[in-house]
C-alpha positions as CSV (number, residue, x, y, z in Angstrom):
1,M,171.1,107.7,112.9
2,T,168.6,107.1,115.7
3,T,168.7,109.7,118.5
4,T,166.3,108.2,120.7
5,P,165.8,104.2,121.3
6,S,163.5,102.5,119.0
7,A,160.9,99.7,119.4
8,Q,159.4,101.7,122.5
9,T,156.4,103.6,123.2
10,L,156.8,107.4,123.6
11,T,154.8,110.2,124.6
12,F,156.3,112.9,123.1
13,A,154.9,115.8,125.3
14,D,156.7,114.0,128.4
15,L,160.0,113.9,126.6
16,I,160.6,117.4,127.0
17,G,160.2,120.3,129.4
18,Y,159.6,123.9,129.9
19,Q,162.5,126.4,130.7
20,E,161.3,129.9,131.7
21,G,162.0,132.5,129.1
22,A,163.4,130.1,126.5
23,I,162.7,127.6,123.8
24,V,164.2,124.2,124.6
25,S,164.6,121.4,121.6
26,R,165.4,117.8,121.5
27,V,165.9,115.7,118.6
28,I,164.2,112.6,118.4
29,L,165.3,111.1,115.1
30,K,168.1,112.3,112.7
31,A,168.5,110.9,109.4
32,E,169.7,111.5,106.0
33,A,166.3,111.9,104.6
34,G,165.0,114.1,107.6
35,N,164.8,114.8,111.1
36,V,162.1,114.8,113.9
37,T,162.4,117.2,116.7
38,L,160.6,118.2,119.8
39,F,160.3,122.0,121.0
40,A,159.1,123.6,124.2
41,F,158.5,127.2,124.0
42,D,157.6,129.3,127.4
43,A,155.1,131.8,126.7
44,G,156.0,134.7,124.5
45,Q,159.2,133.0,122.9
46,E,159.3,133.0,119.2
47,L,161.5,131.8,116.4
48,S,161.9,134.9,114.0
49,E,160.9,134.4,110.3
50,H,163.1,132.4,108.5
51,T,163.1,129.8,105.5
52,A,164.0,126.2,105.1
53,P,164.6,124.5,101.7
54,F,162.7,121.5,103.0
55,D,159.1,121.0,103.8
56,A,158.3,120.7,107.5
57,L,155.1,119.5,109.5
58,V,154.6,121.1,112.7
59,H,152.0,119.1,115.2
60,V,151.3,121.2,118.3
61,L,151.5,118.5,121.4
62,E,150.3,120.9,124.1
63,G,149.4,124.9,124.3
64,E,148.8,127.4,121.5
65,A,151.1,128.8,118.9
66,E,151.0,131.2,116.1
67,I,152.7,130.1,112.9
68,R,153.1,132.7,110.4
69,I,153.5,131.3,106.7
70,S,154.4,134.1,103.8
71,G,152.9,136.7,106.4
72,Q,149.7,134.9,106.9
73,P,149.0,133.8,110.5
74,F,147.5,130.7,111.7
75,Q,146.5,129.9,115.3
76,L,147.3,126.3,116.3
77,K,146.4,124.7,119.6
78,T,146.9,121.2,121.2
79,G,146.2,118.3,118.6
80,E,146.6,120.6,115.7
81,A,149.2,120.6,112.8
82,I,150.1,122.6,109.9
83,L,152.5,122.0,106.7
84,M,155.3,124.8,106.5
85,P,156.1,124.6,102.6
86,A,159.7,124.7,101.5
87,D,161.2,128.1,100.6
88,Q,158.3,130.2,102.2
89,P,159.1,132.4,104.9
90,H,157.8,131.3,108.6
91,A,157.8,132.2,112.2
92,V,156.5,130.6,115.1
93,K,155.6,132.3,118.6
94,A,154.1,130.7,121.8
95,V,150.9,132.6,122.5
96,N,151.2,130.5,125.9
97,K,153.5,127.6,126.9
98,F,153.4,125.3,124.0
99,K,155.3,122.0,122.9
100,M,155.6,120.9,119.3
101,L,156.7,118.1,117.1
102,L,158.6,119.3,114.0
103,T,159.1,116.9,111.5
104,M,161.3,117.9,108.4
105,I,161.7,115.8,105.4
106,R,164.7,116.4,103.0
107,A,164.1,113.7,100.4
């Protein structure tokens, strides 16, 4: 099931906006094998530590974030990406406003 029209050029960072004091998300693609979701974090916002049963790739589209995987912090900025392995605890915190593309593969 596609949630964004296909066969068109997309500029991911332009498809989602910031909201003061919040985290905004927008599903770009949702399918049985996985999904692709955009997130926009206001400065200081965070997703608390959790685990997921699938690998996930985080690609920072703009700004800067701290991604913590199994207790180890990683500082990512615009253009950088990191793989969050399945079943490892991870958390995401906005160092400043930032947007990311999350690709989760279920298969």
